[in-house]
N, C-alpha and C positions, 0 to 999 in steps of 0.2 A: 928517696925517690920520689920521681916526679909522677902525676896522674897521667902523663901522656904515655910515659913508661908504662902504666898498667893497661891502657888502652892498645898500645903495640901487642901486649903479650896475649891479651883476649883474643885480637885479631889474628894473631900467629897461630893459637889453637885452633882456632877455627879455620884458618888456612890449611893448616895440617891434617884436621879432620874431613876435609874436603879434597885434599890428595888422595886419600885411601880408595874410595870406590873408583874414582877414574883410574888409576893407576892398576889397581886389581883387576878392576874390569878389562883394561888393555892389555895385560899382562897375559889374562887367560882369552885372550882372541876375541872379546865379546864388544858389540857394539853399546854405548852407553848415551844418555843424554848430556849433554854439554852446552855451555856457552856459544860455541860455535856452530851448534845444529840449528835447522830451521823446520818449525819454528824453536827459536832461541830457549835454551834449556828445556824443550820437549821432544824435540826430534834426536835422532840417533846419530852419533860422530861413530866414526871408526875407530877400531881399536888402536890405531897408532896414533890418531889426534889424543885419545883419553890416555894414553902413555905419555905424551908430550905435556898435557895440559896437568897431569898428576904430578909428574917429576916437577914441573915448574912452581907448581903448589908448595912442595915441597922444600924448591930452594926459598921461596918467599916466605915460608912459614920458619925457615932457618934464619933467615936476615932478622925478621919481625921479632924471632924470641932472641936470639944469639948475638945481635948485633945493636939491638938498641936498648939503652939503659946496662944494667948489670945482672941480667936473669941469673938467679941461682937456685938452680933444680933441687937443692936441701931447702930452700925457704917455702914454708906451706903459700905465704901470700903469692908468689912468685907462681908457683905451679897451681895453685887453686884458680888463679886468673886465666892460667894458658887452659885449665880442664874444664873452665865454665865456660871460655869461648868456643872449646871443644864440643862440649855436651850441648848448649845450645844449637851451634849450626848443623849437627847430627840430628838433633829432633825436628829440625826444619827441614832438612835433607828427607829424613825418613817420611814424615809426613807428604812433601811435594814428590818423592819417587815414587811413594806407594801408590800413589793414582796410577803410575803407568804400569806397574809391576805387581799390583792386587796386594800389597803389604798392607793398606788400609783398611781392608774389610777381608781379611782371611776367611776361606769358607772352611767350618768343620764337617769332618768325615765322620 
């Protein structure tokens, strides 16, 4: 396996993690931040835009994981790389979107 395969799988995991909030928000009929909003990544996009963006991310994640190299879901190195990408982007997204949704400084009740 080439190191480029691991880069692809890391990015594939990150892209799959990015698909989740967009697809879920869109399927729930809620607007959510997206790269198409103004200001970029901060403004809200429509539910339909987020569904489309979420499913595009799913397709791209599939391509990066399943079609580059020989990704084996039973191989700890393959899965660990994908999970590391998903975890890193998830933590970054939690911090970024927490600014807009109150997740960075939750109030105690």
